C-alpha positions in Angstrom: 47.6 -85.4 -17.4 43.9 -84.8 -16.9 41.7 -83.2 -19.4 41.6 -80.1 -17.2 45.4 -79.9 -17.0 45.7 -80.2 -20.8 43.1 -77.4 -21.3 44.9 -75.2 -18.8 48.3 -75.8 -20.5 46.7 -75.1 -24.0 45.1 -71.9 -22.8 48.4 -70.8 -21.2 50.4 -71.5 -24.4 47.9 -69.8 -26.6 48.0 -66.7 -24.4 51.8 -66.8 -24.3 52.2 -67.0 -28.1 49.5 -64.4 -28.8 51.5 -61.8 -26.7 54.5 -60.7 -28.7 57.8 -60.7 -26.8 60.0 -59.8 -29.7 61.4 -56.3 -30.4 59.3 -54.4 -33.0 59.2 -51.0 -34.7 55.4 -51.3 -34.9 53.9 -48.7 -32.5 50.2 -48.9 -31.7 47.8 -46.2 -30.5 44.4 -45.9 -28.9 41.9 -43.0 -28.9 42.6 -40.3 -26.3 40.0 -40.9 -23.6 39.7 -37.2 -22.8 40.0 -35.3 -26.1 39.8 -31.6 -25.7 41.4 -31.7 -22.2 45.1 -30.9 -22.0 46.8 -33.3 -19.7 50.4 -34.7 -19.6 51.5 -38.3 -19.9 55.0 -39.2 -18.7 56.9 -42.4 -19.2 60.2 -43.3 -17.7 62.0 -46.2 -19.5 65.2 -47.0 -17.5 66.2 -50.1 -19.4 66.9 -48.6 -22.8 70.0 -49.9 -24.7 71.5 -49.4 -28.1 75.0 -49.9 -29.4 77.8 -47.3 -29.9 78.3 -47.1 -33.7 82.0 -46.5 -33.2 82.9 -49.2 -30.7 80.0 -51.7 -30.9 79.8 -51.5 -27.1 76.4 -51.2 -25.5 75.0 -47.9 -24.4 72.5 -47.8 -21.5 70.1 -45.0 -20.9 66.9 -43.9 -19.3 64.5 -42.6 -21.9 61.9 -40.1 -20.5 58.9 -39.3 -22.6 56.5 -36.5 -21.7 53.6 -35.6 -24.0 50.2 -33.9 -24.1 48.0 -36.0 -26.4 45.7 -34.7 -29.0 43.5 -37.4 -30.6 45.8 -40.4 -29.9 47.8 -42.0 -27.1 50.6 -44.6 -27.5 49.9 -48.1 -26.3 52.5 -49.1 -23.7 53.4 -52.7 -24.7 54.1 -51.5 -28.3 56.3 -48.7 -26.9 58.2 -51.2 -24.8 58.8 -53.4 -27.8 59.7 -50.4 -29.9 62.3 -49.2 -27.4 63.7 -52.8 -27.2 64.1 -52.8 -31.0 67.1 -50.4 -30.6 69.1 -52.9 -28.5 71.3 -54.2 -31.4 71.4 -51.1 -33.5 74.2 -48.6 -33.7 73.2 -45.0 -32.8 74.8 -41.9 -31.5 72.9 -40.6 -28.4 71.8 -37.5 -30.3 70.5 -39.5 -33.2 68.5 -42.1 -31.2 66.8 -39.5 -29.0 65.7 -37.4 -32.0 64.6 -40.6 -33.9 62.3 -41.6 -31.0 60.8 -38.1 -30.9 60.3 -38.2 -34.7 58.6 -41.6 -34.7 56.3 -40.8 -31.8 55.3 -37.4 -33.3 54.6 -39.0 -36.7 52.4 -41.6 -34.9 50.6 -39.4 -32.4 50.7 -35.8 -33.7 50.6 -34.7 -30.0 50.1 -31.2 -28.8 53.6 -31.2 -27.3 56.2 -33.8 -26.7 59.6 -33.9 -24.9 62.1 -36.8 -25.0 65.1 -37.0 -22.8 67.9 -39.6 -23.2 69.9 -39.8 -20.0 72.9 -42.0 -21.0 75.1 -43.8 -18.5 78.7 -42.6 -18.1 81.1 -43.8 -20.7 84.7 -42.8 -20.8 84.1 -40.4 -17.9 81.4 -38.5 -19.8 77.7 -38.4 -18.8 75.4 -37.5 -21.8 71.9 -36.1 -21.6 70.0 -35.3 -24.8 66.7 -33.4 -24.9 64.5 -33.0 -27.9 61.1 -31.2 -28.1 58.1 -30.8 -30.4 55.2 -28.3 -30.2 52.3 -28.6 -32.6 51.7 -25.5 -34.7 
């Protein structure tokens, strides 16, 4: 290997290890770039999984998040790792949808927030859970 090749490999490895790829409950924020302006932010997360607390089988869902920020916005990589953290946890659909709403509202204190958990069919039943928050 040349000196250049070793340097390139070292930089690549340093970047790889600096970027977390493990599930985490640690959500991060950044300041709203347009405070005082009401605008809506929408995320669609089609790869959400958790485990059925009764059977231990995986549940698959699309989690949709719509919010109007106040002072803070959620950072997307931390949101991805947060949603990934549910993969091996047992939760009822209603519980996990409301838990995501509670965690995001506690973090952001948005003007409004709506969460929808659209869970894949299991046992012939398709479940959609919607939870909302409006700042008073």
